[in-house]
N, C-alpha and C positions, 0 to 999 in steps of 0.2 A: 732889202729884205733878205736877198741871197746871202750877204755877208753875215747877217745875223744867224741864220740857220746853220752856216759853215762853222762860225765860231762856237755856237752852242754845241754842235756835234762833236768838234774836236775837243771841247772841254769835258764832254762826257766820256770820250774815249780816254783822255788822259787820266780821269778820275778812276776809270776801270782798272788801269795798270796800277794804280797806287793803292787800291783797296785791298783789303785782307780777303781771303777766301769766305764766301758766305754760302748759305744753304742753297740747295738745288732750286727751290721755289723761288727765292730772292734772285737767283741768277736768271730764271726765265723771265721774270718781271723786268729786270735790267735790261735783257736783250730785246724784249718789246719795245721799250722806250727807245732804243737804238734804232729799231726797225722803223719807228714813227718817223724820226729825224731823216733817215735815209729816204723814205717814202716821200715826205714833203718836199725835200730836196730835189727829187727826180721829177716831181709833178709840177714844178713852176712853169708857167707858160712862157715860152720864148717867142716874141713876135718878129717876124721876118718879112722882108719884102717879097712881092710876087716876082718869080723869075721868068724872063721872057723865053717863050718856045720858039722853035724854028720858024713859025708862020708869023712870028712878030707879035703874037698875042701873049696874054700873060698865062702861064700854066696853072691848070686847076689844081690847087694842092688839097689834100685832105681837110676837111672842115675841123679847125681846132677844137679841142675838147672844152667844154664849158666848166669854169670854175665854179665850184660850190662855196659854201661858207668857209671862211677862213683861208681861202685860196687853195683849196684842195680840189682835185679833179673827182668828180662823182663817178662811182663804179658803174652805173648804168651808162654813162656817156662813154667811157672807155670801152665798154662790151659793145655798144652800138657801132662806134667808129671803127673798132677792130672787125666787127662783122662786114661793114661796108667795104672795107679795103680788101678783104678777101673773097667776096661773094663773087667776083668775076673769075677768080684763078680756078676754082674747083666747086662743084656743087656740094653743099653741106650734107653730112650723114646724119640721117634721123635716128636719134637714140631710142631703142625700143627696150623697153623694161617689162617684166612680169608684172601680171595684175597685182601680185603680192607686194612688188616693190613700189609700185604707183600708190597703192592704197597705205603704205606705212608712212608715206611723207617724211622722208629722212630730213631732220633738221641740221644743218651744218653749223658748226661752232663758228662765231663771228669774232672779230678781235676789235670791238667797239671802244673797249676800254683803253686799249693801247693807242689806236689811231681813229679819231672820229671820222665818219664819212668815207673811209678808205679802208674797207676790210681786207682787201687782198691787193699785193703788189702787182704792178702791171705785168711783171714776169711770170706771176702765178696765174694770171687770167686766161687759163686754157679752157676753151669750150669743146663741146663734143663735135663740133662741125669745124670745118676748115682744112686746108691742105695738109697742115701738120698732123692732124688727127684722123684723116681718112686712110683707111688701109687701102693698099693697092699693090700692084706688082713693083717690086724695087728695081731700080736702075741697074744696079748691079746684081751678081748672084748672091743669094742669101747666105749669110754667115751661120755657122752652127754654134751651138753653145760651148762646144769644146774649144772652139777658137776664141770665145769670150773669156773663158777661164777654164784651165786644164782640170781643176779639181775643186770642189768646195772647201778643200783644206786652206785655200787661200785666203778665205774669209774667217780664219779662226780669231783673229784680233777683233774684227768687226763683230762676230757672233757673241763673243765673250762679253764685250761692252755693252752690247745691245740687251742681252739677257740680264746682266747686272743692273744696268740703268733701269730696265722694266721694274725690277724688284724695288728699287729706290723711289721711282715715281709712284708706285702703289702706296708705299709707306708714306710719301707725302701727300697722298689723296690727290693727285693730278690726274684727272679723267678726260681731258680735252686733247683730241688728236693733234692740233698744230704744236703745242709745247712739247708733247711727247715726241713727235716727229723731230723738231729741233734738237731735242736732248739726245735720242738714240742715234742721230747721225752725226753727232759731234765727233770730230776726229776723222770722218769718212773723207777719203782723198780723191773720190769720183762719184759720178752718178750712180755707177754700179755698186759701189760699196754702201751709198745712201739707201738705195733699193734693197740691198741685202739687210741692212740693218732694220729697215721697216718690216720686211718679210719675216726675219727671225722674231722680232717683238711681237708680230701679230700671232705667229704659230705657238709662240710660248706663253702668251698672256690672255688668249681668247680661246675658250673652249666651245665646242659645238653645242647648241641649246637643243638637246634631244627632246626635252619636255615640250618646248615651244614648237618644234617640228611636229611632235605627235598630237599636238593641240591640248596637252595637259596642263599648259600655263601659256600666258600671253607672251607672244613674240616681242622682243624689245626692238624698238624702232630707231631711236637716234643713236649716231655713234658714240655719244657721250654716255648714254645708257649701256651700250654694249660694252664699253670700256670699263665703266664703273662695276657692273655686274660680273664682267669677265666671262661673258656667254653671249652666243649669237648665233643666227643661221647664215647661210651663205651670203645673204645680202648685207648683212652686217660686216662680215669680212670685207666684201669687195668696196663697200662705201668708205669704210675707214682706210683702206689701202688707197682709195682715190684721194681722199682729202690729206692724208699724210704725204702722198707723193707731190701733190700740188704745192704743199706748204714748203718743200725743199726744192722745188722748181723741176721736178720730173714730169713729163707728160704721161698721163694715165687715163684709161678709161674702163668704165664697166662694161662687161659683155654679158648679155643674157642669152639663155640657151637651154639645152637639155643635156643630162649626163646619165651615165650607166651606174648609178650609185644604188643605195637602198631604195627599194621599191620599184626598181626598174623592171619593166615587163616588155616583152616583145609584142607589139600591138599590130604592126604593119601599116600603121598610119600614125601620122604626126598630130600631137595634141595641140590644141589651139593656144595654150598658154605655156610658157616656158617654165622650168622647175628649178633652174640653178642660175648662179651668177658667178662670174669670175672677172679678171682684170687682164688688160694689156697695157704694156709700157713701151715708150720709145727710148731705145738705147742704141747708141752707136750707129745710128742712121737707119734703124729698122724696128719694126714692132716684135715684141716678145710676149709670151703668154705666161700667166702664172695664176695658181689657185691656192690661196692661203687657207681657205677652207679645208681642201683635202690634205694640205700640207701639215695641218695641226693634229690630225690623228684620224681614228677610224671609230666606226660605230658597232657596238655588239648588241644587235637587235634581240638576241636570245634573253639577254640580261637587262635590255633596255639601258644600257649605259654608254658613255662616250670614253674611249681609251685614247689618252694623250700618247701619240706615236709619231714624232716629228719625221717628216718625209721631205727630203731635199729634192725629190724627183719633179715635183710641181713648181719648182722655182726655175723660171725661164725654160720651160719644156719645149722640146722640139715640136712643130706643128705636126709632123708626120706621126709622132707618138701620142700627141694630145688628143687627135682626132678619134683615137680608139674609144674614149669614154667622153668626150665633151663635143657637142654639136651647137654651134652659134646660131641665133635666130638670122643673123645676116652672114651669107656664105663667104663674105670677104674677111670675116675675122678667123676664118679656118687657116688663113695665112699660107694656103697652098697653092701651087701653080694651077692645078685643076682642082676645084672643090668638089667634094663628095656630096652626092644626093643623100636624102634621109633614107632611102631604101638601102644604099649601100652602107651607111652609117649603122644601121640596124644589123646588118649581116655580118659586119666586122666583129672579130673576136674581142672580148673584154679583157683588158690587160691590166695588170697591177704594175706598180712601179718596179717592183722586183723583177718583172718580166724583162725590161730594159737594162736594169742595173747589173743583172746576172748575164747579160749579152745573149739573151735567146731570141730566136726567130722562127716564126711559124711559116711552113711551106704554103699553106693555105690560110691566109689571114681573113677568113671569112666562114660563112656557113658551109657545112659539109653535108652532102647528100649521099647516101649509100647507093651502091651499085650492087644489084642482086643480093641485097641484105648485108653488104659488107662495105666498110669504108676505112680508109688509112689516113691518120693524122701523123705528120712529120714535123719534128722541131730541131733545128739546129743549135749547137752550143759553142760559145767561145772557149770554154774550158769544160773538163768532165764534171757532169752533173749526176746527182740521183734524183730520180723523178718517180712520182706516184700519181694516181689519177683517181677520178671518182666519176661515174656515169649514172646520171638520175633522169628519170622522166621530166619533162619540161614542166609538166602540170604539178610536180610535187614541190615547187618553189613555195615559200612562205608568203601566201597573198595578203596576209595581215598588214604589210608594210603598205601596200596600196589603199586598203579599205580604212586604215585609220587616218590617212592623210590624203586629201585630194591632190595637193601639190607636194610632190616629194622633193624637199630639198636634199640633193644627193650628196652623201658623204660615202666613200667607198667602205663596203662592208666586207672585212677579209676573215671573219671568224670561221675558219675552215678546219676540217679534221686533219689531224696529223699525218696520217698515213693514207687517207682516201680509201675508196673501196677497191683495192687493187687484187682481191682474191677472188672476184667475180668471174664467171665464164663468159661475159659479154665482151671482153677486151683482151688483148694479148700485147703486152709491153715488151720492147726489146731496146736495149741502150748500147750506145758505143761511146767513145770518147768524143766524138764530133757531133753525136745527135741522137734523136729518139724517133722510133717508129712505133705507132700504136695502132694495131688492127682492131676494129671495132666490128662487133656482130650483135646489134641490139636484139634483145630476145622477142620484141614484138614491134609491129609498125607504130610509129609516132614520132614525136619531137623529144630530143633529149639534151640535156646540158652536160657537157664534158668538161669538168674542171680539172686542171692540171696543177700539181704541186712540185716544187723543186728546192733543192739546196745544193751548194758545192759538194763535190764527193769527197774533198778533203775535210770539210766540216762535218765529220761523222757525229758529233755531239749537238750539232744544230738541228732545229726543227725544219721540216718541210713547210715552205710557205707558198700560199695560193700565188700563181703567176698570170694565169689566164682561164677563160672560160670560153668554149667553142660550141656552137649549137650544132647538133647532129639532126638530120631529118632523115627518117627511114620510112620510105613509101610502102615497102614490102619486106618483111621479116624473112630471113634465110632459116632452113631447118638446121639445127646444130645438135651435136651431141654434148653431153655434160663433160666439163673439162675440170680435172681436179684443181683444187686451190693451190695459189702460189704465194706463200707468205713472204717470199724474197723479192716480190714485186715484179722484176724483169726476167724475160726468157732470153736464152743463149748465154753466151759468155759474160760474166759480169765485167764492168768497165775497168775495175782495179785488179782483175785477175793477173795482168802482167806483174804487177807489183808483189803478188804472191807467188810467183814463179811459173805461172802458165804462159807458154808462148803462143800456142795455137790449138784449136780443137777441130775434130772432123765434123762437128755439127754446129750449126748456128741458131738463129732465132726462128728460122722456119720450121714449120712442123715435120717430124721425121716419120715417113711411111715405113713401118716394119714389114720385112718381106714375109715369104712363105715360111711357115712353121713358128712364126712369132718371135723370131730371134733377131738381136741387133747387137752391134758392139760400138762403143763410144771410145775414142783414142784422144788422149790429150798429150801434147808434147810439152816438156818442162824444161826450164833453164837451169834447175838445180833438183837435187833428190827430195821428192815430196812423199808424205803419207797421204793416203785417200781413203775417204768414206763416202759410201753413196747411200741415197735414199730414193725408194720407188714408191709412187703413190698412184692408186686407182680408186675410184669413188667406191667401187665395190670388192676391193681386195683387202683382206685382213692384213695388218702389219707383220704378222708373224710369217704368213705365207709370202708376203712381199720380200722378206729377206731371203728366201729360198729361190728368189728370181734373179740374183745378182752373183756375179763372180768378179772380183777384182784382181788386177795383176799390177804389181808395183815395181817398175824398173828405174834405172838411173835417170834416164831422160824421157821416160815415157810412162803414161798411166792408162790402163785400159780397163773397161768396165763391160762385162759381157751381160746382156739383158735377155731373159725369156718372158714372153707375155702369156699368161694362162687365160686372160680375158680379152675380148674385143673392146675397143673403145680408145680413149685417150689416157695416156700415162704422163706423169711429170717425174724426170730423173734429175735429182738435185745432187751435185758434187761438191764435196767439203775438202779441203787440203790444209795441211800444215808442214812445216819443214821436217825432214826425216829424222834428223837428229835431235829435235826439240820434243822430247817425250812429253813434258808438261806443258807444251804450247797448245793454243786453243785452235780447233778446226773452224776455218772460215769458208763461206760459200763463195765458189768461183763460177758456178754455171748452174743454169736450170733449162732443162730440155723437154719439149713437148713431143711426145711420140704417139702416134696413131696406128693401132693394130687392127687390121681387117680380118686376119686370119689367125687365130690364137693357136697355142700349142695344144697337142692332142689332149692332155690331161695332167692332173697334179704328179702323175709318175714321171712326167718329163721335166719336172722341176729339179733344181740343183739340190744337192745334199744340204742339210741343215748345218748351222754353225760352222761355216767355212771361216777360215783365217783370211785377212786381207792379202797373205802372201800366196797367191796361187800362180802357178806356172813360174817360168825363170824369172828371176828379179834380183832385186838388191841383195837379199838374203843368200841366194845361191851364188851370187857373184862374190860376196864377201867370204863364203866358205870354199871359194876356189872351184866351183863346178862350171863348166862351159861347154859349149857345142852341144847343146841339147838338140836331140832329134825332132822334138815337138816344141815349138817356139811359144805356143799359145797354151793357156791353162785348161781349155776344154778339148778332149780328144775324143774323136768319134770312132766307134769299133763296129764297123759293118759286118765283120765276121765274128765279132765277139772276142777278139784277141788284138793285143798290141804289144810291142817292144818299145820302151822309152829308154833311149841310151843318152849318156853323157860323159864328158871327160872330168877328171878331177886333177888339180895342180899337184896336191900332196898325196903320195903313196900312203901316208900313214892316216889319212882320212877314212874312217870306217863309216859306211852308209847302211842305214836300215830303212825298210818300207813296211807300209802298213796299208790294209785294204779293207774298206768299211762300206756299208750302205745302210740306209734308214730301215728298210725292210727286206730281209734276205729270205727268199723262199724257193726252196728246191724245185726244179721242174719235174713233173710226173712221168717223164719219159724214161727215167732210170728204174721205174718200178717201185714196189712198195718197200722191198728190202733196203734199197738205197735211200729212200726217204726216212726210214727209220734210223738209219745210220748216217745222217747228213753230215757232210764234211764242213769244217769251218772255212771261213773266206780266206783265211791265211794259206790254205792249199792252193788256191787260185792265184797265187802270187809267187814268182821265183825270181831270186836275185843272183846275178852273175856279176862278180867284181874281179876285175884284173887290176894290174898295177896303176894304169892311167885311164881305164875306162869302167864304166858301170852300166849294165843293162837290166832293167826291170821288166819282167814279162808278166802279162795279165791274161788269164783265161776266164772271161766272165761267165759264171755259172748259169745265167739266164738273161733275158732282155730286161735292161734298166739303167740306172744311173748309180755310179760308184765314186767314192773318194779314195785317191791315191795319196798317201802322206809319205814324204820323204823326211828323214832324220839323218843327223850326222854327228860324229864326235871324233876328236882327235886326242889320243892318249897323252897325257894321264887323265883325261876327263872321264868322269864315270857315267854322267847322264847324256842321253842323245838330246841335241837341240832340234826343233822343228826348222826345217829348211824351206820346204814349199809344199803345195798340194795340187794335184791334178783332178778334174773332174772328168770322168770317163763315162760315155753315154753308148751303150751297147744295144743295137738295133736288130741283133741276130736272134731268130726265133728258136733255133735248135740250142740245146744245151751244151756247153764246153766242158770236157773233163778237167779235174784239178790237175796240179802238179804233184810229183813225188814230195814226201814230207822230208825236210831239210833238218839235219843235226849240225851241232856246233862244228864239227869237223870239216864240214864242207865250207872251206875258207876261201881266202883270196886266191885267184888263179885257176879254181876248179870251174870246169865247163862240162855241162850235160848236153851231149849231142843227141842220143836215143837211148831209150824211149822217154819222150817228153810228157807223155800222159801218166798221170799218178795211179790209174786204175788198169790192171792187166787181167786179162781173161785166163781162167785156169786151163791146162792141158795144152798150153801154147809154147812153142820155141821162140824165145824173144831174143833179139839181137841188142847188145849193150854197147855203147861207144861214149867213153867219158876221157876228159883230161884232168888228171890229177897230179900236180907237181909235188916232188919232194917225197914220193913214196916209193917203196921197193916192190910192193906187190898190191893188187887190186882183185877182188872176187866178188861173185853174186852168191848170196847165201839163200837157198831155198831148200827143196827136199834133198838137194846135193849141192855141194860147193862146186862152182863154176869159176876157174880161175880166168882172168882176162890177160891178154897179152899186149904189150906195146909195140905198135908199128913205128915206121921210120917217121911219121909225123908226131910222135910221142903222144899217141892217142892209145887209151887202154880199151880194146875191143874183144869181143867174144859172144857166146850165146849161152842161155840158161833156159831150164824147163820150169813152168810156173807150177808144175804138180798135177795131180789128178783130182783135185777137189778137197784135199786135206789142208792145204795152205791158205793162209789169210793174208800174208805179207811176204814180200821178196826185199831182200836187203842188200845194199852196195857197201862194202867194208874195204878199208885199205890198211895196209901195215907201214908204218913209217920206218925210216932208216934207224932212228934211235931205239926204238922199241920193237919187240916181236909180236905185242898184241895188236889186234885187229880193232879199228875204230869204225863205227857205223856212220856212213856219210849220208846216204839217202834210203828211204823206204817206199815201196809200191804196194798199194792195196791190190789183192786178188779176189776176183769175183767168179763164181762158178756160172757157166753159160746157161744152163737151164733155169736157174733162179732169176737170172737177169731178163730172160725172155718172158 
């Protein structure tokens, strides 16, 4: 009999080699006939004599299987014999399924047409009990998925074949799991590749039956129905995976349990019936987890649709990651050294596959409770990331998921907002290249869902995807002030600031407490010359007024922003930069800083002048013009006595410097009397310029308390127009008025120095001493009621005295005669005031 089977089998194999290629359906039928012959040959009973044991008796051998009709071992006998042989080795594991899975009565496709009375080969007769199927602690240390395969790219050949074969099978109307399993695994070189082919076919050919889940249509029961319709719920995926794995000889089981998918709600207690099913498979000496239902795509509950979105993460997922969202009925199937309790499972953060694929790690991978109304959530990165968040009250979840279906077949719902609610005042996000810190201040007591979204920083065109959800419990809310919105998501220096030329900054992500007077300065060190723009925002400050709160200084390796705060509360200062030489470049955000002011500045009169240029104080422009060694390095100069002298050196003697003084509101003080107010002097009289060959001194005498703008201009002949070099902000706090300087004429040129009198207003009836240095002239005199000639001393200073008259003069003039001409040129003019009128 054995020889007949052998000859028949060899003949069929020879015919197979000689036949021409046939259709896929015929190939499957032919393969089933070959399987029949192999099965019959293996199941022939071999009678052997009993073997004597050590005690002299015959050893009790297992009871031989009873042959059925046609000499074939019955399936029931094989199962009973296998169960007997394994019953003493390890207790069997009872398979627990959900009520839904028990009720549906999944019918497994038989192969009666191919092999009568022998539906499954002995090698495929894997029950849910027995030592091979019982989860337990491995003898050796558990291997990681990365040790099994470095990347899913190694399956490119298998994946492509399985996808194409799935299309052909559907065209051939083959809807049975066993022949599909045989077809898609053809060419697989290992159990891992076979499993991969089955997984890929499942994820690409079965869609989640959302209508069945919501109760809008009957749920499909048998695997054949699910395959034919191309849709099913979680039990449909798991049962087909089980049957296909058995068909190709891979140990596989279904696992029932709970998941954090659609409809999941924190309840504090475990439901009686599980709501999800997935699979475990035995590979390389250990059990592995997989969920084809979650790997096939996701559910958009807003539009009640299933979105096909293949996800490799749920193929042989690490147990430590799988437990975030899947809790089996039997704790052994957690495959963890120390299984988690239900309470700890509920408190764990809900993570997506992107959380692990992006290399993210939470410092607190569980529920967070506030302390004094505040909590901090930290997450580390494997590479720089862009992160946004959304904080919502826990009760605001869409409860329709639970009411519409008593048992929620869990498919991950990831339809999340792109940016999240990062503009609210209930959280403050700060990012670095290594991680994220999110300080939370819930507006009121209660439970909240914190949803985090992320994307690689380098993928600027990509969308932020949901990565995890952490529950935040706030027993008592803290009293908070309103924080201005931050459309740039994070606080502190941006992660990519170094790429834009920023090396370091004087402020970070912490709140900056502004000192007395409401003033603060931000300093940014740069690796290359940059242009800077700043934006200041307060919830009660108008944008036009906010511009008057900023002064920027742009130097070669440093940027400085001076801020004055006119109101109490929180401010947002945002900084934007571009390369200095790139005039058409786009400004990009490099930092956002949160400031808190407890003591605001005295009032609007303390704000900076309007329409200031970015070039305030010594910087790149002054350096390019050859101006160095400034007496005042900063752009804001305080005048406690209402006066100052700003000096600097110039490299080129040909450079001509001009200065201008202005203020938003110029009002003369009343201390000079009505006559002086009627004849108010221009602000240019309160500015005096002294130019030497290599040094320039700009003297300012503020007429009253207030804020002024000092502008410097320069030109080098043959240039006709003066170019702006920089601006200074002068803040005078002196209560008494300061007199003006003498009026300057064009003859007062380079090298001329006024020593006295510096004041531009003289009293009548006084003898006044004059001392000036005027190079290149042969005579100098003071013109009043009489001409008073000045004499040059040994220091080459012209000095002498002149009388201001007896009330008839209005001006006193200083004139000089050059060597080339005999005519006198006016250099300076003083105003003369009568003493009685001024009193």
